[in-house]
N, C-alpha and C positions, 0 to 999 in steps of 0.2 A: 562535237557540239553542232547543233543545227541552228538555223536562223529562221525567223517567222513573223507576226501581225498585231492589231488592236481595235478600239471602238470609241465612239463619240462623234462630234460634228467636225469635219475636217476643214482646217484653214490652210493646210500645207499646199505648196505649189509643185506642179510638175517641174522636174529639173530643166532649167533653161538650156537651150542649145545654141542660141545665137541672139543677137540684137542687144539694144541698150539695156543695161542693168542685169545682164545675164548672170552675174555673180552675186547678186544681192544689192543692198543699198550702197550708194557711193561711199558713205562714211565708213561702213564696216569693211568694204573692200579696200579702201585706202589704208585703214588701220592694219589689216592683215598683210598688205603688201609691204608695209614698213617693217614688219618683223624680220629678224635675221633669218635668212634662208627662205623667206617667203611664207605664205599661209600653209597650214597643215589642214588638208581636207579630211573630214571625218566621214567614213562610209559605214553605215549601220546595215548589216546583212539581216534582212527581215523577210525573206522570200520562201522559207520552207513551209512544208505542209503540216508539221507537228503531228505526224501519224502516231508516234508512240504515246504522246500525251492524250490524243483523242479529241482535242479541240484546239483552236488557234492559240498558241502561246502568246502571240502578239496582243491578243484581246484580253488576256488575264488582268483583272483589276489590281492596281497597285497604287496605294495612296489615293489621290484624287484624280488619277489618270489610269494608265495601263502599264504593263511591263515594258512594252516598246516605247510608250510615251515617256516613262521615267528615264530610260536610257537616252532617248533623243534630247530630253531637257538637260540632262547632265552634259551631253556633248555640246549643246548650244551654250551652256553656262561656262564651259571651258574657254570660249572665245578664241579658238585657234584658227578658224576658217569656216568655210561652208560645211553644212551637215547634210549629207545625202543619205536617204533611206531607200534601200533597194527592196522592192516588193514584187511578189509573184503569186503564190498560193494565198488565198484569202486577201487579195489585194484591196478589195473595197473596205473590208474591216480594218486593214492595216492603215489606211489613209485617214480614217475618221478620227478626229481629235488631235492629229499631229500639229505641233506648233507651226504657225504661219511662216516662221523662218526656215523650217526644214524643207528640203527639196526632195521630191519623190522621183525615183528612178525605176520605171517599170522594167521587169525582166520577163519577157514572154517565154524565154527558154529556161525558166527556173527548174523544170523537171530534169534538166541535164545535170544538176548538182550545184553544190556551193561555188565551185570554180566559176560557173557562168555568172553568178551574182557578183562575185568579186570583179570579174572582167567588165561587166556593164557599168559597175560603179566607178571603176578606174577610168573607163573610157569617157564617162560623163564628166568626171572631175578634170581630166586632161583637156577636154574640149571646152568646158565652161569656165575653167579657172587655170589657164596655161601658166600662170605665175606660181601655182602651188609647188612647193618643194618636197612635200611628203604627204603620204596618206596614212591615216590612223584607222585601222579596221576594227570594228566592234561587232559582237553578236548582240542580238536583241534580248537575250535571255539570261544575262548576268546582272542581277539586281544590285550587286555591290559596286558596280562601276560608278565612279564619281568624277566630277569636274576636276578635282584636285589631282587625282591619279592621272588623268589625261594631260593636264598641264605639266605635271612632272615628267611624263614621257616625252612630250615635245621639247621641254627644256634640256633633257639629256641629249636629244638629237641635235639641238642647236649648239650645245656646248662643244661637241667634238665631231659632229658630222657622221656619227655612226649610221651605217646603212639600215640597221634594224634596231628597234627598241621593242622588246617583247616582255610579256608578263610570265611569271613562273608561279605555279601552285601545285603542291604535291611534287610529283616527279614529272610534271608536264610543263612544256613551254607553249604558250598559246596567246589567244586574244584577251584583251586588247593588244594589238601589235601595230607598230608604226614602221612604215617602209619608205625609205628615201626614193625619190623619183627615178633614180638610176635602176631600181629593181622592178619598176612597174612592167616593163616588157616581159620579164620572167614570170611575174604573177599572172599576167594576161594570157600566158601560154599554157597555164594549168587547165586540166579538164576533169570532168566528172565530179566526184565528191572529194577530190584531193584539195585540201585546204592549203594554206600558206606555210604550214609547219616545216615542210621540206626546205623551203626557201630560207626560213629562219635558221635551220640547222646547218645549211651550207654556208651561212654567214656567221656562224657561232663565234669564230675567232675575233670578229669585229663588232659583234652585236653587244648591246647593253641590255641587261636583264633587270627587271623590276619585280621584287617579291610582291605578290598579290594573293595571299592565301585564300581570301574570300572569293576569288575567281573560280575556285573549284565548285562553288554552288551555282549551278545553272539549271535550266528547266527543260528536261527532255521527256519526263514521265510524270504521272500523277503523284508518285512518291516524292519526286524532286520538288514539285509544287507544294506539297505538304511541309517539306522541310523549310522552304522559303517562308511560308506563312507562319510557321512556328517560330522562326527566328526574327521575323520582322517586328519592329516596334509596334505597339498597340495602335490600331487604326491605319497601319501602313499598307496592309494587304488584306484581301478578303475575297469573298465570293461575289459573283455577278449579282447585280441588283435585280 
């Protein structure tokens, strides 16, 4: 699964690195801090080039937004903590229309692979929100992701402190996937296109798994997008205007 971009007029912010209000409004930050275990930062990987699709998947129209916009909105609606969107290829398109509450994290080294986007996202989260207890990693191309799913995953982590809460679909374990802070150094040491699946498998004895059969539907090719539009409710997905 790859990560990638979108369109519209951007109100999103560059991810803060220091200074007052670096983590969002004082009210939201206070609410997140009061949560058991601390906030769960959501990292949306959206830096890929969408080469197999032939156009930026981030910019595909979905409902009244885009595919990336839909995923970012669901992440924000979950109310778990800050939402960071990592952009690289098609960065300008990816930023247009992002909700103002989302934080943009540029990845100038996106061509190095998905691991580099995960690394810069975790670095931004660790620096801007040192109180965060876990990171919930999403791809930008799974339209079935919902706020309810993300809240359920965070609740499982808070219940028993599992280091990993990951989704299963088909015979795959993958994103969305939540990682406790103790695993961030291991994730940041990954390289190339190696995703976090290996980390999940190494923690499988302690991991919590969440069935998410709809997660098998992602967008890497034109045929994938046809399947998404065929399954979407009327008016939920379509072609560019």
